[in-house]
CHARMM-style PDB file with segment names, atoms N, HN, CA, C and O in Angstrom:
ATOM      1  N   MET     1      28.645 -33.871  51.158  1.00  0.00      PROA
ATOM      2  CA  MET     1      29.764 -32.878  52.224  1.00  0.00      PROA
ATOM      3  C   MET     1      30.229 -32.217  51.101  1.00  0.00      PROA
ATOM      4  O   MET     1      30.372 -32.905  50.090  1.00  0.00      PROA
ATOM      5  N   SER     2      30.386 -31.531  51.070  1.00  0.00      PROA
ATOM      6  HN  SER     2      30.270 -30.972  51.891  1.00  0.00      PROA
ATOM      7  CA  SER     2      31.217 -30.469  50.937  1.00  0.00      PROA
ATOM      8  C   SER     2      32.668 -29.648  50.789  1.00  0.00      PROA
ATOM      9  O   SER     2      33.021 -29.519  51.961  1.00  0.00      PROA
ATOM     10  N   VAL     3      33.073 -29.401  50.452  1.00  0.00      PROA
ATOM     11  HN  VAL     3      32.785 -29.506  49.500  1.00  0.00      PROA
ATOM     12  CA  VAL     3      34.505 -28.479  50.967  1.00  0.00      PROA
ATOM     13  C   VAL     3      34.751 -26.830  49.804  1.00  0.00      PROA
ATOM     14  O   VAL     3      35.376 -26.856  48.744  1.00  0.00      PROA
ATOM     15  N   ASP     4      34.223 -25.847  50.265  1.00  0.00      PROA
ATOM     16  HN  ASP     4      33.715 -25.826  51.126  1.00  0.00      PROA
ATOM     17  CA  ASP     4      34.029 -25.134  49.602  1.00  0.00      PROA
ATOM     18  C   ASP     4      35.252 -23.515  50.175  1.00  0.00      PROA
ATOM     19  O   ASP     4      34.520 -22.809  50.869  1.00  0.00      PROA
ATOM     20  N   THR     5      36.467 -22.951  50.099  1.00  0.00      PROA
ATOM     21  HN  THR     5      37.061 -23.525  49.535  1.00  0.00      PROA
ATOM     22  CA  THR     5      36.497 -22.235  50.816  1.00  0.00      PROA
ATOM     23  C   THR     5      36.648 -20.958  50.102  1.00  0.00      PROA
ATOM     24  O   THR     5      37.455 -20.104  50.469  1.00  0.00      PROA
ATOM     25  N   TYR     6      35.678 -20.792  48.825  1.00  0.00      PROA
ATOM     26  HN  TYR     6      35.023 -21.486  48.527  1.00  0.00      PROA
ATOM     27  CA  TYR     6      35.272 -19.476  48.382  1.00  0.00      PROA
ATOM     28  C   TYR     6      34.215 -18.978  47.774  1.00  0.00      PROA
ATOM     29  O   TYR     6      33.998 -18.990  46.562  1.00  0.00      PROA
ATOM     30  N   LEU     7      33.239 -18.327  49.013  1.00  0.00      PROA
ATOM     31  HN  LEU     7      33.415 -18.316  49.998  1.00  0.00      PROA
ATOM     32  CA  LEU     7      32.158 -18.007  48.864  1.00  0.00      PROA
ATOM     33  C   LEU     7      31.738 -16.495  48.184  1.00  0.00      PROA
ATOM     34  O   LEU     7      30.688 -15.873  48.342  1.00  0.00      PROA
ATOM     35  N   LYS     8      32.619 -16.224  47.585  1.00  0.00      PROA
ATOM     36  HN  LYS     8      33.472 -16.730  47.456  1.00  0.00      PROA
ATOM     37  CA  LYS     8      32.345 -14.632  47.357  1.00  0.00      PROA
ATOM     38  C   LYS     8      31.045 -14.807  45.833  1.00  0.00      PROA
ATOM     39  O   LYS     8      31.193 -15.533  44.850  1.00  0.00      PROA
ATOM     40  N   GLY     9      30.014 -13.995  46.097  1.00  0.00      PROA
ATOM     41  HN  GLY     9      29.894 -13.406  46.895  1.00  0.00      PROA
ATOM     42  CA  GLY     9      28.617 -14.334  44.728  1.00  0.00      PROA
ATOM     43  C   GLY     9      28.143 -15.478  45.216  1.00  0.00      PROA
ATOM     44  O   GLY     9      27.145 -15.774  44.560  1.00  0.00      PROA
ATOM     45  N   LYS    10      28.415 -16.457  46.240  1.00  0.00      PROA
ATOM     46  HN  LYS    10      29.226 -16.216  46.773  1.00  0.00      PROA
ATOM     47  CA  LYS    10      27.727 -17.542  46.244  1.00  0.00      PROA
ATOM     48  C   LYS    10      26.291 -17.688  47.442  1.00  0.00      PROA
ATOM     49  O   LYS    10      26.348 -17.377  48.631  1.00  0.00      PROA
ATOM     50  N   ASN    11      25.356 -18.115  46.881  1.00  0.00      PROA
ATOM     51  HN  ASN    11      25.310 -18.368  45.914  1.00  0.00      PROA
ATOM     52  CA  ASN    11      24.287 -18.235  47.778  1.00  0.00      PROA
ATOM     53  C   ASN    11      24.259 -19.263  48.573  1.00  0.00      PROA
ATOM     54  O   ASN    11      24.225 -20.411  48.131  1.00  0.00      PROA
ATOM     55  N   THR    12      24.270 -18.949  49.997  1.00  0.00      PROA
ATOM     56  HN  THR    12      24.297 -18.017  50.357  1.00  0.00      PROA
ATOM     57  CA  THR    12      24.283 -19.303  51.527  1.00  0.00      PROA
ATOM     58  C   THR    12      23.439 -19.402  52.279  1.00  0.00      PROA
ATOM     59  O   THR    12      23.466 -20.161  53.248  1.00  0.00      PROA
ATOM     60  N   SER    13      22.290 -18.459  51.902  1.00  0.00      PROA
ATOM     61  HN  SER    13      22.268 -17.842  51.115  1.00  0.00      PROA
ATOM     62  CA  SER    13      20.914 -18.104  52.717  1.00  0.00      PROA
ATOM     63  C   SER    13      20.767 -20.077  52.810  1.00  0.00      PROA
ATOM     64  O   SER    13      20.549 -20.424  53.971  1.00  0.00      PROA
ATOM     65  N   ASN    14      20.841 -21.077  51.975  1.00  0.00      PROA
ATOM     66  HN  ASN    14      21.018 -20.795  51.032  1.00  0.00      PROA
ATOM     67  CA  ASN    14      20.166 -22.607  52.811  1.00  0.00      PROA
ATOM     68  C   ASN    14      21.333 -22.963  53.522  1.00  0.00      PROA
ATOM     69  O   ASN    14      21.813 -24.077  53.311  1.00  0.00      PROA
ATOM     70  N   TYR    15      21.968 -22.054  54.481  1.00  0.00      PROA
ATOM     71  HN  TYR    15      21.579 -21.149  54.652  1.00  0.00      PROA
ATOM     72  CA  TYR    15      22.887 -23.259  55.220  1.00  0.00      PROA
ATOM     73  C   TYR    15      22.814 -22.291  56.661  1.00  0.00      PROA
ATOM     74  O   TYR    15      22.358 -21.152  56.752  1.00  0.00      PROA
ATOM     75  N   LYS    16      23.453 -23.188  57.801  1.00  0.00      PROA
ATOM     76  HN  LYS    16      23.824 -24.114  57.726  1.00  0.00      PROA
ATOM     77  CA  LYS    16      23.045 -22.670  59.344  1.00  0.00      PROA
ATOM     78  C   LYS    16      25.025 -22.556  59.297  1.00  0.00      PROA
ATOM     79  O   LYS    16      25.911 -23.164  58.695  1.00  0.00      PROA
ATOM     80  N   ARG    17      24.977 -21.547  60.192  1.00  0.00      PROA
ATOM     81  HN  ARG    17      24.258 -21.054  60.682  1.00  0.00      PROA
ATOM     82  CA  ARG    17      26.728 -21.490  60.209  1.00  0.00      PROA
ATOM     83  C   ARG    17      26.664 -21.695  61.991  1.00  0.00      PROA
ATOM     84  O   ARG    17      26.070 -21.161  62.928  1.00  0.00      PROA
ATOM     85  N   ILE    18      27.493 -22.619  61.826  1.00  0.00      PROA
ATOM     86  HN  ILE    18      27.976 -23.052  61.065  1.00  0.00      PROA
ATOM     87  CA  ILE    18      28.015 -22.996  63.484  1.00  0.00      PROA
ATOM     88  C   ILE    18      29.602 -22.882  63.205  1.00  0.00      PROA
ATOM     89  O   ILE    18      30.327 -23.359  62.331  1.00  0.00      PROA
ATOM     90  N   HSD    19      29.917 -21.746  64.718  1.00  0.00      PROA
ATOM     91  HN  HSD    19      29.329 -21.358  65.427  1.00  0.00      PROA
ATOM     92  CA  HSD    19      31.185 -21.447  64.786  1.00  0.00      PROA
ATOM     93  C   HSD    19      31.859 -22.500  65.457  1.00  0.00      PROA
ATOM     94  O   HSD    19      31.357 -23.389  66.144  1.00  0.00      PROA
ATOM     95  N   HSD    20      32.734 -22.354  65.256  1.00  0.00      PROA
ATOM     96  HN  HSD    20      33.142 -21.631  64.698  1.00  0.00      PROA
ATOM     97  CA  HSD    20      33.517 -23.535  66.470  1.00  0.00      PROA
ATOM     98  C   HSD    20      35.466 -22.876  66.512  1.00  0.00      PROA
ATOM     99  O   HSD    20      36.265 -22.938  65.577  1.00  0.00      PROA
ATOM    100  N   GLU    21      35.713 -22.297  67.933  1.00  0.00      PROA
ATOM    101  HN  GLU    21      35.064 -22.246  68.692  1.00  0.00      PROA
ATOM    102  CA  GLU    21      37.069 -21.978  67.901  1.00  0.00      PROA
ATOM    103  C   GLU    21      37.066 -20.396  66.265  1.00  0.00      PROA
ATOM    104  O   GLU    21      36.587 -19.262  66.270  1.00  0.00      PROA
ATOM    105  N   ASP    22      37.726 -21.064  65.332  1.00  0.00      PROA
ATOM    106  HN  ASP    22      38.116 -21.985  65.328  1.00  0.00      PROA
ATOM    107  CA  ASP    22      38.468 -20.402  64.532  1.00  0.00      PROA
ATOM    108  C   ASP    22      38.302 -20.638  62.979  1.00  0.00      PROA
ATOM    109  O   ASP    22      38.938 -20.328  61.972  1.00  0.00      PROA
ATOM    110  N   ILE    23      36.808 -21.539  63.348  1.00  0.00      PROA
ATOM    111  HN  ILE    23      36.291 -21.791  64.166  1.00  0.00      PROA
ATOM    112  CA  ILE    23      36.475 -21.936  62.557  1.00  0.00      PROA
ATOM    113  C   ILE    23      35.208 -21.631  62.076  1.00  0.00      PROA
ATOM    114  O   ILE    23      34.523 -21.188  62.997  1.00  0.00      PROA
ATOM    115  N   THR    24      34.454 -21.694  60.752  1.00  0.00      PROA
ATOM    116  HN  THR    24      35.011 -22.054  60.004  1.00  0.00      PROA
ATOM    117  CA  THR    24      32.601 -21.611  60.317  1.00  0.00      PROA
ATOM    118  C   THR    24      32.453 -22.922  59.108  1.00  0.00      PROA
ATOM    119  O   THR    24      32.872 -22.959  57.951  1.00  0.00      PROA
ATOM    120  N   ILE    25      31.626 -24.020  59.966  1.00  0.00      PROA
ATOM    121  HN  ILE    25      31.286 -23.991  60.906  1.00  0.00      PROA
ATOM    122  CA  ILE    25      30.705 -24.772  59.784  1.00  0.00      PROA
ATOM    123  C   ILE    25      29.701 -24.555  59.115  1.00  0.00      PROA
ATOM    124  O   ILE    25      28.924 -24.239  60.016  1.00  0.00      PROA
ATOM    125  N   MET    26      29.043 -24.479  58.053  1.00  0.00      PROA
ATOM    126  HN  MET    26      29.674 -24.736  57.321  1.00  0.00      PROA
ATOM    127  CA  MET    26      27.880 -24.204  57.406  1.00  0.00      PROA
ATOM    128  C   MET    26      27.574 -25.410  56.736  1.00  0.00      PROA
ATOM    129  O   MET    26      28.253 -25.940  55.857  1.00  0.00      PROA
ATOM    130  N   VAL    27      25.977 -26.002  57.446  1.00  0.00      PROA
ATOM    131  HN  VAL    27      25.425 -25.571  58.160  1.00  0.00      PROA
ATOM    132  CA  VAL    27      25.376 -27.026  57.785  1.00  0.00      PROA
ATOM    133  C   VAL    27      24.302 -26.619  56.599  1.00  0.00      PROA
ATOM    134  O   VAL    27      24.075 -25.425  56.403  1.00  0.00      PROA
ATOM    135  N   ALA    28      23.667 -27.602  55.837  1.00  0.00      PROA
ATOM    136  HN  ALA    28      23.851 -28.572  55.996  1.00  0.00      PROA
ATOM    137  CA  ALA    28      22.067 -27.377  54.818  1.00  0.00      PROA
ATOM    138  C   ALA    28      21.172 -27.589  56.262  1.00  0.00      PROA
ATOM    139  O   ALA    28      21.063 -28.516  57.065  1.00  0.00      PROA
ATOM    140  N   GLN    29      20.768 -26.633  56.181  1.00  0.00      PROA
ATOM    141  HN  GLN    29      20.856 -25.880  55.529  1.00  0.00      PROA
ATOM    142  CA  GLN    29      19.536 -25.933  56.891  1.00  0.00      PROA
ATOM    143  C   GLN    29      18.446 -27.602  57.643  1.00  0.00      PROA
ATOM    144  O   GLN    29      18.272 -28.117  58.747  1.00  0.00      PROA
ATOM    145  N   VAL    30      17.878 -27.918  55.836  1.00  0.00      PROA
ATOM    146  HN  VAL    30      18.019 -27.499  54.939  1.00  0.00      PROA
ATOM    147  CA  VAL    30      17.424 -29.385  56.393  1.00  0.00      PROA
ATOM    148  C   VAL    30      17.976 -30.493  57.147  1.00  0.00      PROA
ATOM    149  O   VAL    30      17.385 -31.345  57.810  1.00  0.00      PROA
ATOM    150  N   LEU    31      19.821 -30.252  56.824  1.00  0.00      PROA
ATOM    151  HN  LEU    31      20.301 -29.559  56.285  1.00  0.00      PROA
ATOM    152  CA  LEU    31      20.315 -31.814  57.451  1.00  0.00      PROA
ATOM    153  C   LEU    31      20.360 -31.065  59.342  1.00  0.00      PROA
ATOM    154  O   LEU    31      20.496 -31.822  60.303  1.00  0.00      PROA
ATOM    155  N   ALA    32      20.237 -29.731  59.485  1.00  0.00      PROA
ATOM    156  HN  ALA    32      20.127 -29.116  58.704  1.00  0.00      PROA
ATOM    157  CA  ALA    32      20.102 -29.356  60.979  1.00  0.00      PROA
ATOM    158  C   ALA    32      18.970 -29.728  61.974  1.00  0.00      PROA
ATOM    159  O   ALA    32      18.888 -30.241  63.090  1.00  0.00      PROA
ATOM    160  N   GLN    33      18.149 -29.230  61.046  1.00  0.00      PROA
ATOM    161  HN  GLN    33      18.215 -28.813  60.140  1.00  0.00      PROA
ATOM    162  CA  GLN    33      16.648 -29.128  61.276  1.00  0.00      PROA
ATOM    163  C   GLN    33      16.455 -30.767  62.061  1.00  0.00      PROA
ATOM    164  O   GLN    33      15.876 -31.010  63.120  1.00  0.00      PROA
ATOM    165  N   ASN    34      17.266 -31.881  60.982  1.00  0.00      PROA
ATOM    166  HN  ASN    34      17.736 -31.684  60.122  1.00  0.00      PROA
ATOM    167  CA  ASN    34      16.541 -33.209  61.409  1.00  0.00      PROA
ATOM    168  C   ASN    34      17.775 -34.128  62.010  1.00  0.00      PROA
ATOM    169  O   ASN    34      18.063 -35.315  61.857  1.00  0.00      PROA
ATOM    170  N   SER    35      18.407 -32.997  62.802  1.00  0.00      PROA
ATOM    171  HN  SER    35      18.173 -32.033  62.926  1.00  0.00      PROA
ATOM    172  CA  SER    35      19.745 -34.003  63.241  1.00  0.00      PROA
ATOM    173  C   SER    35      19.861 -33.763  64.519  1.00  0.00      PROA
ATOM    174  O   SER    35      19.656 -32.561  64.688  1.00  0.00      PROA
ATOM    175  N   SER    36      20.158 -34.464  65.826  1.00  0.00      PROA
ATOM    176  HN  SER    36      20.325 -35.440  65.689  1.00  0.00      PROA
ATOM    177  CA  SER    36      19.890 -34.334  66.970  1.00  0.00      PROA
ATOM    178  C   SER    36      21.430 -33.739  67.085  1.00  0.00      PROA
ATOM    179  O   SER    36      21.537 -32.784  67.854  1.00  0.00      PROA
ATOM    180  N   LYS    37      22.573 -34.158  66.454  1.00  0.00      PROA
ATOM    181  HN  LYS    37      22.486 -34.934  65.829  1.00  0.00      PROA
ATOM    182  CA  LYS    37      24.022 -33.928  66.506  1.00  0.00      PROA
ATOM    183  C   LYS    37      24.494 -34.058  65.265  1.00  0.00      PROA
ATOM    184  O   LYS    37      24.090 -35.060  64.675  1.00  0.00      PROA
ATOM    185  N   VAL    38      25.294 -33.287  64.628  1.00  0.00      PROA
ATOM    186  HN  VAL    38      25.622 -32.473  65.107  1.00  0.00      PROA
ATOM    187  CA  VAL    38      26.764 -33.658  63.516  1.00  0.00      PROA
ATOM    188  C   VAL    38      27.741 -33.719  64.381  1.00  0.00      PROA
ATOM    189  O   VAL    38      27.929 -33.019  65.376  1.00  0.00      PROA
ATOM    190  N   GLU    39      28.451 -34.720  63.893  1.00  0.00      PROA
ATOM    191  HN  GLU    39      28.298 -35.288  63.084  1.00  0.00      PROA
ATOM    192  CA  GLU    39      30.065 -34.521  64.590  1.00  0.00      PROA
ATOM    193  C   GLU    39      30.737 -34.811  62.809  1.00  0.00      PROA
ATOM    194  O   GLU    39      30.513 -35.565  61.861  1.00  0.00      PROA
ATOM    195  N   LEU    40      31.549 -33.800  63.122  1.00  0.00      PROA
ATOM    196  HN  LEU    40      31.731 -33.187  63.891  1.00  0.00      PROA
ATOM    197  CA  LEU    40      33.180 -33.283  62.255  1.00  0.00      PROA
ATOM    198  C   LEU    40      34.454 -34.508  63.062  1.00  0.00      PROA
ATOM    199  O   LEU    40      35.070 -34.397  64.122  1.00  0.00      PROA
ATOM    200  N   VAL    41      34.463 -35.782  61.867  1.00  0.00      PROA
ATOM    201  HN  VAL    41      33.962 -35.872  61.006  1.00  0.00      PROA
ATOM    202  CA  VAL    41      35.449 -36.395  62.212  1.00  0.00      PROA
ATOM    203  C   VAL    41      36.424 -36.729  60.802  1.00  0.00      PROA
ATOM    204  O   VAL    41      36.216 -37.337  59.752  1.00  0.00      PROA
ATOM    205  N   THR    42      37.804 -35.849  61.494  1.00  0.00      PROA
ATOM    206  HN  THR    42      37.973 -35.354  62.347  1.00  0.00      PROA
ATOM    207  CA  THR    42      38.742 -37.113  60.492  1.00  0.00      PROA
ATOM    208  C   THR    42      39.648 -38.250  60.696  1.00  0.00      PROA
ATOM    209  O   THR    42      40.249 -38.790  61.624  1.00  0.00      PROA
ATOM    210  N   LYS    43      39.477 -38.388  59.342  1.00  0.00      PROA
ATOM    211  HN  LYS    43      38.989 -37.949  58.588  1.00  0.00      PROA
ATOM    212  CA  LYS    43      39.911 -40.234  59.207  1.00  0.00      PROA
ATOM    213  C   LYS    43      41.680 -40.195  58.677  1.00  0.00      PROA
ATOM    214  O   LYS    43      42.000 -39.388  57.804  1.00  0.00      PROA
ATOM    215  N   LYS    44      42.708 -41.109  59.280  1.00  0.00      PROA
ATOM    216  HN  LYS    44      42.448 -41.764  59.989  1.00  0.00      PROA
ATOM    217  CA  LYS    44      44.002 -41.072  58.617  1.00  0.00      PROA
ATOM    218  C   LYS    44      43.570 -42.076  57.469  1.00  0.00      PROA
ATOM    219  O   LYS    44      43.116 -43.165  57.817  1.00  0.00      PROA
ATOM    220  N   LYS    45      43.639 -41.894  56.651  1.00  0.00      PROA
ATOM    221  HN  LYS    45      44.008 -41.008  56.368  1.00  0.00      PROA
ATOM    222  CA  LYS    45      44.558 -43.258  55.388  1.00  0.00      PROA
ATOM    223  C   LYS    45      45.190 -43.357  55.213  1.00  0.00      PROA
ATOM    224  O   LYS    45      45.876 -42.983  56.164  1.00  0.00      PROA
ATOM    225  N   LEU    46      46.168 -43.924  53.958  1.00  0.00      PROA
ATOM    226  HN  LEU    46      45.611 -44.228  53.186  1.00  0.00      PROA
ATOM    227  CA  LEU    46      47.197 -44.219  53.790  1.00  0.00      PROA
ATOM    228  C   LEU    46      47.596 -43.237  52.965  1.00  0.00      PROA
ATOM    229  O   LEU    46      48.823 -43.213  52.875  1.00  0.00      PROA
ATOM    230  N   LEU    47      46.811 -42.066  52.055  1.00  0.00      PROA
ATOM    231  HN  LEU    47      45.814 -42.086  52.128  1.00  0.00      PROA
ATOM    232  CA  LEU    47      47.205 -41.163  51.278  1.00  0.00      PROA
ATOM    233  C   LEU    47      46.668 -39.867  51.823  1.00  0.00      PROA
ATOM    234  O   LEU    47      46.152 -39.017  51.097  1.00  0.00      PROA
ATOM    235  N   GLY    48      46.799 -39.751  53.047  1.00  0.00      PROA
ATOM    236  HN  GLY    48      47.219 -40.441  53.636  1.00  0.00      PROA
ATOM    237  CA  GLY    48      46.351 -38.499  53.440  1.00  0.00      PROA
ATOM    238  C   GLY    48      45.193 -38.661  54.924  1.00  0.00      PROA
ATOM    239  O   GLY    48      44.762 -39.695  55.433  1.00  0.00      PROA
ATOM    240  N   SER    49      44.982 -37.447  55.250  1.00  0.00      PROA
ATOM    241  HN  SER    49      45.332 -36.606  54.837  1.00  0.00      PROA
ATOM    242  CA  SER    49      43.562 -36.993  55.771  1.00  0.00      PROA
ATOM    243  C   SER    49      42.464 -37.044  55.168  1.00  0.00      PROA
ATOM    244  O   SER    49      42.451 -36.668  53.997  1.00  0.00      PROA
ATOM    245  N   LYS    50      40.942 -37.636  55.936  1.00  0.00      PROA
ATOM    246  HN  LYS    50      40.953 -37.942  56.888  1.00  0.00      PROA
ATOM    247  CA  LYS    50      39.909 -36.102  55.513  1.00  0.00      PROA
ATOM    248  C   LYS    50      38.556 -36.436  56.247  1.00  0.00      PROA
ATOM    249  O   LYS    50      38.169 -37.503  56.724  1.00  0.00      PROA
ATOM    250  N   LEU    51      38.153 -35.605  56.211  1.00  0.00      PROA
ATOM    251  HN  LEU    51      38.467 -34.738  55.824  1.00  0.00      PROA
ATOM    252  CA  LEU    51      36.763 -35.085  56.732  1.00  0.00      PROA
ATOM    253  C   LEU    51      35.481 -35.632  56.574  1.00  0.00      PROA
ATOM    254  O   LEU    51      35.052 -35.640  55.420  1.00  0.00      PROA
ATOM    255  N   VAL    52      34.857 -36.034  57.349  1.00  0.00      PROA
ATOM    256  HN  VAL    52      35.205 -36.028  58.286  1.00  0.00      PROA
ATOM    257  CA  VAL    52      33.688 -36.551  57.489  1.00  0.00      PROA
ATOM    258  C   VAL    52      32.678 -36.157  58.176  1.00  0.00      PROA
ATOM    259  O   VAL    52      32.946 -35.944  59.359  1.00  0.00      PROA
ATOM    260  N   ALA    53      31.320 -35.936  57.780  1.00  0.00      PROA
ATOM    261  HN  ALA    53      31.103 -36.110  56.820  1.00  0.00      PROA
ATOM    262  CA  ALA    53      30.611 -35.206  58.959  1.00  0.00      PROA
ATOM    263  C   ALA    53      29.405 -36.556  58.963  1.00  0.00      PROA
ATOM    264  O   ALA    53      28.808 -36.958  57.964  1.00  0.00      PROA
ATOM    265  N   VAL    54      29.290 -36.981  60.078  1.00  0.00      PROA
ATOM    266  HN  VAL    54      29.775 -36.655  60.890  1.00  0.00      PROA
ATOM    267  CA  VAL    54      28.378 -37.764  61.073  1.00  0.00      PROA
ATOM    268  C   VAL    54      27.050 -37.193  61.178  1.00  0.00      PROA
ATOM    269  O   VAL    54      26.969 -36.248  61.963  1.00  0.00      PROA
ATOM    270  N   ALA    55      25.804 -37.598  60.473  1.00  0.00      PROA
ATOM    271  HN  ALA    55      25.870 -38.366  59.836  1.00  0.00      PROA
ATOM    272  CA  ALA    55      24.958 -36.731  61.525  1.00  0.00      PROA
ATOM    273  C   ALA    55      24.028 -37.706  61.967  1.00  0.00      PROA
ATOM    274  O   ALA    55      23.598 -38.573  61.205  1.00  0.00      PROA
ATOM    275  N   HSD    56      23.710 -37.615  63.109  1.00  0.00      PROA
ATOM    276  HN  HSD    56      24.059 -36.911  63.727  1.00  0.00      PROA
ATOM    277  CA  HSD    56      23.123 -38.571  63.605  1.00  0.00      PROA
ATOM    278  C   HSD    56      21.076 -38.463  63.932  1.00  0.00      PROA
ATOM    279  O   HSD    56      20.684 -37.514  64.611  1.00  0.00      PROA
ATOM    280  N   HSD    57      20.411 -39.110  63.585  1.00  0.00      PROA
ATOM    281  HN  HSD    57      20.729 -39.881  63.033  1.00  0.00      PROA
ATOM    282  CA  HSD    57      18.435 -38.715  63.529  1.00  0.00      PROA
ATOM    283  C   HSD    57      18.602 -37.922  64.619  1.00  0.00      PROA
ATOM    284  O   HSD    57      19.530 -37.819  65.422  1.00  0.00      PROA
ATOM    285  N   LYS    58      17.359 -37.277  64.498  1.00  0.00      PROA
ATOM    286  HN  LYS    58      16.606 -37.360  63.847  1.00  0.00      PROA
ATOM    287  CA  LYS    58      16.531 -36.461  65.313  1.00  0.00      PROA
ATOM    288  C   LYS    58      15.129 -37.462  65.554  1.00  0.00      PROA
ATOM    289  O   LYS    58      14.264 -37.820  64.754  1.00  0.00      PROA
ATOM    290  N   HSD    59      15.271 -37.676  66.688  1.00  0.00      PROA
ATOM    291  HN  HSD    59      15.973 -37.385  67.337  1.00  0.00      PROA
ATOM    292  CA  HSD    59      13.766 -38.956  66.847  1.00  0.00      PROA
ATOM    293  C   HSD    59      12.714 -38.228  67.033  1.00  0.00      PROA
ATOM    294  O   HSD    59      12.623 -37.325  67.864  1.00  0.00      PROA
ATOM    295  N   THR    60      11.845 -38.595  66.247  1.00  0.00      PROA
ATOM    296  HN  THR    60      11.919 -39.329  65.572  1.00  0.00      PROA
ATOM    297  CA  THR    60       9.998 -36.946  67.058  1.00  0.00      PROA
ATOM    298  C   THR    60       9.012 -38.133  66.799  1.00  0.00      PROA
ATOM    299  O   THR    60       9.408 -39.284  66.615  1.00  0.00      PROA
ATOM    300  N   ALA    61       7.663 -37.752  66.800  1.00  0.00      PROA
ATOM    301  HN  ALA    61       7.341 -36.817  66.950  1.00  0.00      PROA
ATOM    302  CA  ALA    61       6.901 -38.464  67.218  1.00  0.00      PROA
ATOM    303  C   ALA    61       6.408 -38.777  65.748  1.00  0.00      PROA
ATOM    304  O   ALA    61       5.460 -39.563  65.779  1.00  0.00      PROA
ATOM    305  N   ALA    62       6.790 -38.375  64.407  1.00  0.00      PROA
ATOM    306  HN  ALA    62       7.559 -37.737  64.383  1.00  0.00      PROA
ATOM    307  CA  ALA    62       6.214 -38.763  62.980  1.00  0.00      PROA
ATOM    308  C   ALA    62       7.291 -39.892  63.178  1.00  0.00      PROA
ATOM    309  O   ALA    62       6.521 -40.844  63.300  1.00  0.00      PROA
ATOM    310  N   CYS    63       8.331 -40.339  63.272  1.00  0.00      PROA
ATOM    311  HN  CYS    63       8.957 -39.566  63.173  1.00  0.00      PROA
ATOM    312  CA  CYS    63       9.211 -41.175  63.055  1.00  0.00      PROA
ATOM    313  C   CYS    63       8.926 -42.329  63.582  1.00  0.00      PROA
ATOM    314  O   CYS    63       8.739 -42.594  64.770  1.00  0.00      PROA
ATOM    315  N   ARG    64       8.877 -43.457  62.073  1.00  0.00      PROA
ATOM    316  HN  ARG    64       9.028 -43.242  61.109  1.00  0.00      PROA
ATOM    317  CA  ARG    64       8.037 -44.980  62.154  1.00  0.00      PROA
ATOM    318  C   ARG    64       8.953 -45.576  62.425  1.00  0.00      PROA
ATOM    319  O   ARG    64       9.000 -46.167  61.346  1.00  0.00      PROA
ATOM    320  N   HSD    65      10.221 -46.174  63.240  1.00  0.00      PROA
ATOM    321  HN  HSD    65      10.183 -45.694  64.117  1.00  0.00      PROA
ATOM    322  CA  HSD    65      11.056 -47.017  63.530  1.00  0.00      PROA
ATOM    323  C   HSD    65      10.756 -48.213  64.167  1.00  0.00      PROA
ATOM    324  O   HSD    65      10.044 -48.081  65.163  1.00  0.00      PROA
ATOM    325  N   ASP    66      11.059 -49.225  63.910  1.00  0.00      PROA
ATOM    326  HN  ASP    66      11.637 -49.332  63.101  1.00  0.00      PROA
ATOM    327  CA  ASP    66      11.091 -50.430  64.679  1.00  0.00      PROA
ATOM    328  C   ASP    66      11.715 -50.572  65.636  1.00  0.00      PROA
ATOM    329  OT1 ASP    66      11.685 -51.645  66.239  1.00  0.00      PROA
TER     330      ASP     66
END
């Protein structure tokens, strides 16, 4: 995951745009297609906070899980 606020001149066609309140989240299309959901979680650390993306696998007939 990366954070970039300057998008001028960048190719963002491989990202799905998800709008939530006043922010836009760009998720790689392959991640969006293979996930049942993607959660954004803030974690507080001793030296500040960070944003973590947690992707949940989408189960399909092709899955080979035990």
